[in-house]
C-alpha positions, 0 to 999 in steps of 0.5 A: 665926630664924637662917635668916631672918637669914642669908637677909636678909643674903644678899638685901641683899648681892645687891641692893647688888652687882648689877654684881658678881653679874652679871659674876662667873663661877665660876673652874671655868666660866672654865677649862672654857670658855677653858682649851683656848686655853691652851698649854704651851710647851717649848723646846730650846737647844743650848749648848756645854759643855766644861771649864767644867762643873767649878766652876773653870778647869782649867789647860791644862798637861800635869802639872796635867791629869794631876793632875786626871785622877787625883784628879778622874776626872770632870773633862773635858780642858780641851783637849778639844772643846766639846760641844753639850748640849740645855738645856730650858725651859718656859713657857705661851702662849695662842692668839689666832687660829684659824689658830695665832698664839700669844702668850707671853713673849719670854724663854720663846722667845728663842734657842731652837733648837726651840719645841714647843707642846702643846695641852690635847687632847695634840696637839703642834706645832713652832712658828715664832717670828714675832718677840720684843720683849725690852723688853716681853717679848712674843713671837709664835709660830705653829703650823700648824693650823686651827679652833683655840680662841681666847681673848677679849680684855678691856680692862685699863683697866677693871680695878679694884684688888681685882678677882678674876683667874685665871691658867692655865699650867704652873708647874714643868712642871705643865701646865694649872694654875689659880691665882687672886687679885686685882689688887693695883695697876695701872700699876706701873713696875719698876726694870728696865722702862720701857715697860710699865705692869704689872698687879700681882696676888697670883695665884701665879705660878711658873717655867713660868707665864711667857707664860700668860694673866691672866683677869678674871672675865668670862673675858677675857684682860687680861694676860700673866703675865711676872715675879715679885718674889722673894728665893727664885726662887719665888712670894712674893705679888707678880706682874706681868702685861703689859696685853693692849692693849700686848701686842697692839700689840707683837704686831701689829708683830711679825706685820707686820715681825718687829720693833717700832719705837719713838719715841726722844726721847733724854733721861735722866729722874728723878722729881720729888720734893716738894722738887724741885717746890718748888725749881722752883716747881711746884704739886705733884710731877708730870712727868718731870725731864730730868737729861741730854739725849743728844747729837744726839738729837731732844731736843737738836735740839728745844731741850729742856734739862737741868732742864726738867720735861716735863708734857705729851706729845702732849696727855697729862699726864705725872704720873710720870716712868715715864709718859714712856718709855711715851708716847714708845715707843708713838709712831711714829718721825718723828712731830712731837709737841707737848711742854709743859715747865716751865722757869725758873718758867713753861710753854714749848711745844716741838715734837719730831720723834721718831727711831726708837729704836736697837736694844737692842744699840746702846743697850747699847753707848752706855750701857756703860762700861769701867773700868780700875782693878782690870782690869775691863771691864764692861757693864750687864745688859740686861732680858733678861739680868736676867730670865734670871738672876732678878736686878734689878741687876748688871754683866756682866764682859766683860774681865779683866786685872791685879788682877781676873785675879789675884783670879780674876774671870772673863769672864761673871761678874756683879758684884752688890755691892762691899763689900756695896753693890749696883751696878746701873750702871758708874758706881756700880761706878767710885765704889765702887772709887775709894774703895779705897786702894792695897794694900787689897781690896774684897769683890766679890760675884759671881754665877757660874752658879747660885751666888754667892761673894765674891772679894777684889779687891786694888787694886795701883794698876796 
């Protein structure tokens, strides 16, 4: 009787989910068929090391040098030459063409002096970096080979939340490791990124998985595993993948020109909350609210204004503020784009001619701020720097004088918080320090090397 009941339940389930039964494949079959197109990537970068190997600066003074040599025999001479030490990294990738083009993450290969690719059959190749785009974290590398196995590409738009997915990569250097999970969400915007609608999964992803493929259960690649949200540096149940259609668009430009050209509008935007929607007379929270129009930008030339709410861009609805940067960035520079905005209680049509987005280093220079109180010159971290440091906020110390120098803050330190309040922008730091009274100290949380420490910054009023 029990056997008949179980058989009936199984039959009902099979008949009620014909599409699922037809499309889902065994993960072992998926790995056996498509695993050979996944590669392990090892990188080598020569970094200069000298006295900074010691946890504090060694004074350039003969007596002090003698003291440190006597009591700390492992301390290098601060006046000695810098040495080049090989720093090694690891990641994953996958082959997209039979003649050796491979997709991976930009942060895996950026600044590498040598990139080595190892196939599942143990063959090794030295790869050439064709191009890397830090804004989307996509890179294309090339090995000299032929008749290579390739992955099959899928359509991320057809992914459903809850659908099963699997990843192949090299977490912690363990080659060709397979993990599986489900799609947790789609179209995620992350605080540090604005050009990628990430696929969120609960697939276990760890250092070394970066750049590897995310498969659906048809054996198609739907994304590139890029990053995780973690307090420990390891997997904690939330990981993100770049949709493969966006990655292939970026890869195509990298192959053709070695760089990516994006449209640039020149606005600072924010989310439209329910309260803001009500105050503007909108029927519901939607669109991208312009908080600032940058001087001499396409937005300024077209007549866009602060307080405008962009609702439609090039015929596409802008439901959330995070939609707009992706729409603009994926549009060809020079294109004439119709835009519909909500202004003073009614719709208005504006035509914008996009410029090409300035290089990241130019944007960083425009957006950076220096702050003299306390003796610090700071800049906001780039997306690539945040990935490398595995943090989502912080300010890079570029110059140190006065109070900051006396406190022991160094060039290259990353300021994470002031009096336990996180700082992600130079303006936030300025506001936090402005309330510190003359003669009082602020507790500055610093990231230095692999560790963190608090440094009291006493404000003298200089």
